Structure formats: C-alpha cells, structure tokens
C-alpha positions in Angstrom: 7.0 2.2 -22.5 8.9 1.9 -25.8 7.4 5.8 -26.2 8.4 6.9 -22.5 12.2 5.2 -23.7 12.1 7.3 -27.0 10.7 10.4 -25.2 12.0 10.1 -21.8 10.9 13.8 -20.9 7.4 13.7 -21.9 5.0 14.3 -19.5 2.3 11.6 -18.9 -1.3 12.8 -17.6 -3.4 10.1 -17.0 -6.3 11.9 -15.4 -8.8 9.7 -17.3 -7.7 6.9 -14.9 -8.3 9.1 -11.8 -11.7 9.9 -13.0 -12.4 5.7 -13.6 -11.6 5.0 -10.2 -13.5 7.8 -8.8 -16.1 6.5 -10.5 -15.6 3.1 -9.0 -15.9 4.0 -5.9 -18.6 6.4 -6.2 -21.1 3.8 -7.7 -19.7 1.4 -5.0 -18.3 -1.0 -8.2 -15.1 -2.9 -7.3 -12.2 -0.8 -8.3 -9.7 -3.6 -9.1 -9.5 -3.6 -12.7 -9.2 -0.2 -12.7 -6.4 -0.6 -9.8 -4.3 -2.8 -11.6 -4.2 -1.1 -14.9 -3.1 1.9 -12.8 -0.1 0.2 -11.5 0.8 -1.3 -14.6 1.6 1.8 -16.1 3.1 3.6 -13.0 5.0 0.5 -13.3 6.0 1.3 -17.1 6.6 5.0 -16.1 8.8 4.4 -13.4 11.0 2.3 -15.2 11.6 5.5 -17.7 10.7 9.0 -15.7 9.1 10.1 -12.6 9.4 13.6 -11.6 7.0 14.9 -13.4 4.8 12.2 -13.3 4.5 12.4 -10.0 4.0 15.9 -9.7 1.1 16.1 -12.8 -0.7 12.9 -11.2 0.0 13.2 -7.3 -4.0 12.7 -6.5 -3.9 9.2 -8.7 -0.9 8.2 -7.0 -2.7 8.8 -3.4 -5.8 7.1 -4.6 -3.8 4.0 -5.7 -1.6 4.1 -2.2 -5.2 3.8 -0.4 -6.9 1.1 -2.9 -3.7 -0.9 -2.4 -4.0 -1.5 1.2 -7.1 -2.6 1.1 -7.1 -4.5 -2.1 -6.1 -7.8 -0.4 -4.5 -9.0 -3.4 -0.8 -10.4 -3.8 0.0 -9.0 -7.7 -1.2 -5.8 -6.6 0.7 -5.3 -3.4 4.1 -6.7 -5.0 3.4 -4.1 -8.2 2.7 -1.4 -5.3 6.3 -2.1 -3.4 8.2 -2.1 -7.1 7.0 1.5 -7.7 7.6 2.8 -4.0 11.1 1.5 -4.1 11.6 3.2 -7.5 9.8 6.5 -6.0 12.5 6.3 -3.1 15.6 5.3 -4.8 15.2 8.8 -7.1 13.9 11.2 -4.2 14.4 9.9 -0.8 15.1 11.6 1.4 15.9 14.8 -1.0 12.0 15.8 -1.4 11.1 18.5 1.0 8.0 17.9 3.0 5.8 20.5 1.6 6.5 19.7 -2.4 4.9 17.2 -4.5 7.0 14.1 -3.8 7.2 15.2 0.1 4.0 14.9 0.7 3.7 11.4 -0.9 6.0 10.2 1.2 4.2 11.6 4.1 0.7 10.3 3.2 2.7 6.8 2.9 3.8 7.1 6.5 0.4 7.6 7.6 -1.3 5.0 5.7 1.4 2.5 7.2 0.9 4.2 10.5 -2.9 3.9 10.5 -3.1 0.6 9.4 -0.3 -0.4 12.0 -2.1 1.6 14.8 -5.1 -0.4 13.9 -3.9 -3.7 14.0 -2.6 -2.7 17.7 -6.1 -3.2 19.0 -7.1 -6.2 17.1 -6.2 -9.1 14.7 -8.9 -8.4 12.3 -8.6 -4.2 12.3 -10.8 -1.9 13.0 -15.1 -1.9 12.0 -13.9 0.7 9.2 -11.4 -2.0 7.6 -8.5 -0.2 8.7 -5.8 -2.5 10.3 -7.2 -6.1 8.8 -4.5 -8.9 7.9 -4.8 -7.5 4.2 -3.5 -4.0 5.2 -1.1 -5.2 8.0 0.4 -7.3 4.9 0.9 -4.9 2.3 2.4 -2.5 5.1 4.9 -5.2 6.0 5.9 -5.8 2.3 6.4 -2.0 1.8 9.2 -1.7 4.9 10.5 -4.9 4.2 10.8 -3.4 0.5 12.4 -0.3 1.9 14.4 -1.7 4.9 18.0 -2.8 3.1 18.1 0.5 1.1 16.2 3.1 3.0 16.4 2.1 6.8 15.9 5.2 8.2 12.3 5.2 7.0 11.7 1.6 7.8 13.0 1.8 11.3 10.9 4.8 12.3 7.8 1.8 12.3 9.6 -0.4 14.6 8.0 0.2 17.8 4.4 0.1 16.0 5.7 -3.1 14.5 6.7 -4.4 17.7 3.2 -3.6 19.3 1.4 -5.4 16.6 3.5 -8.4 16.8 2.6 -8.1 20.9 -0.7 -8.2 19.9 -0.9 -11.5 17.7 1.0 -13.1 20.0 -1.5 -12.4 22.8 -4.2 -13.3 20.9 -2.5 -16.8 19.7 -1.9 -17.5 23.3 -5.2 -16.8 24.6 -6.5 -19.1 21.6 -4.1 -21.6 22.4 -4.4 -21.3 26.5 -8.7 -21.5 25.8 -7.9 -25.2 24.1 -9.4 -23.7 20.9 -8.8 -21.9 17.6 -10.6 -18.8 17.0 -12.3 -19.1 14.1 -12.2 -16.3 11.2 -16.1 -15.2 9.9 -17.2 -15.8 6.7 -16.6 -13.2 5.1 -12.8 -13.1 6.1 -12.3 -16.4 5.3 -13.4 -15.7 1.7 -11.1 -12.8 1.7 -8.0 -15.0 2.2 -8.5 -17.0 -1.1 -7.1 -16.5 -4.2 -3.8 -14.9 -3.7 -4.7 -13.0 -0.9 -1.7 -10.9 1.1 -3.1 -11.7 4.3 -2.2 -15.5 3.9 
C-alpha cells in the first residue's frame, strides 16, 4: 500500500492470483485462502487507485465476485462490499455499458438477480447452490451498502427482494402452522458455523 501511494499511477497486475484461483477450482480445492488474499489486495488498491487496475484485472474481479457470493464467510463478504462501494463511488453511473467497468457493474447486477431469483423458489436455494442463505445474505449486504449513496442501483432490486421476503414469510408461516420447525440438513447446519453470513 505504501508503494501504491508513492506511485499511484503504476499499473497493478496480479495475474498470478487469477491463475491460483483457477487452479484451486480445477483441482476442486478450497479457494478460500486465495480469495481472502485477492480481496486484501483489491482493498489496498481500491484505497489508492482503481481505473487501470479494473481494466487490467477484470477477469480476476469477475471470479472474485462469483466466489464471494458462494463463500458463506462474513469477513469475505464485508471486504467485498467495501471494494464494491469504492468502485461505485468512482465510476457509477458514468461507466459505459460496453467498457470493462460497465461490464463489471452489469455482472454484479446479474449475480444479485440470479441468487435472488433462486431464493424466490426455496429458502435453501436451488440444486446448483444458487440462492442459498449465504448467497442471499451477500446480496443483501451489497444492496444495503449501496442504498444510501446509489439508490438507483439498489432500488432496481426492490421487486425481487419483495418476492424473496414473501417466500420467507410463507415458509416460516407453514412451519409454524404445522406445529414444528423445519430442520436444516446436516450440511446446511455445518455451513452456519464460524462467522457464516447466513446467520
């Protein structure tokens, strides 16, 4: 971070981190450590510069977006929201739809929409892991973080959010009327431990 402050116009490339995340995924290894490292780097860069970094590392940022939504860790989600707010503060809504930054905004919106849509159908998400409680929590954290300064973006998700809330109320009401509480699967219970954003 000290070097970035001394040379704020230097282009930062971290292709090695992109390759590391790809390698973890291809080998079915847990990418959490690499994801944490990537977010720490992004956070430091976001405090000093952002333009060239976004353009040079857009593929990495897309991958980090995807992994953050499925990480189920509060610390990862919190760092991600911080970075997204920095990105919006500098570029939204000035970014053009077809440039690198504009595509990142669009992709973030697509991810939020995908997970909220899956949450509308079931409190546990779909069979692909989309829309599980952790994904929904990350989407809510992002929208909550952007709501005050960027209401135009956050308000575009009001309708899907209302559908998700309605689904939650319906399922909770059905559990209550049935006189029993639905028990989460063992796997889901384990995901709710250790700083899980789905709590």
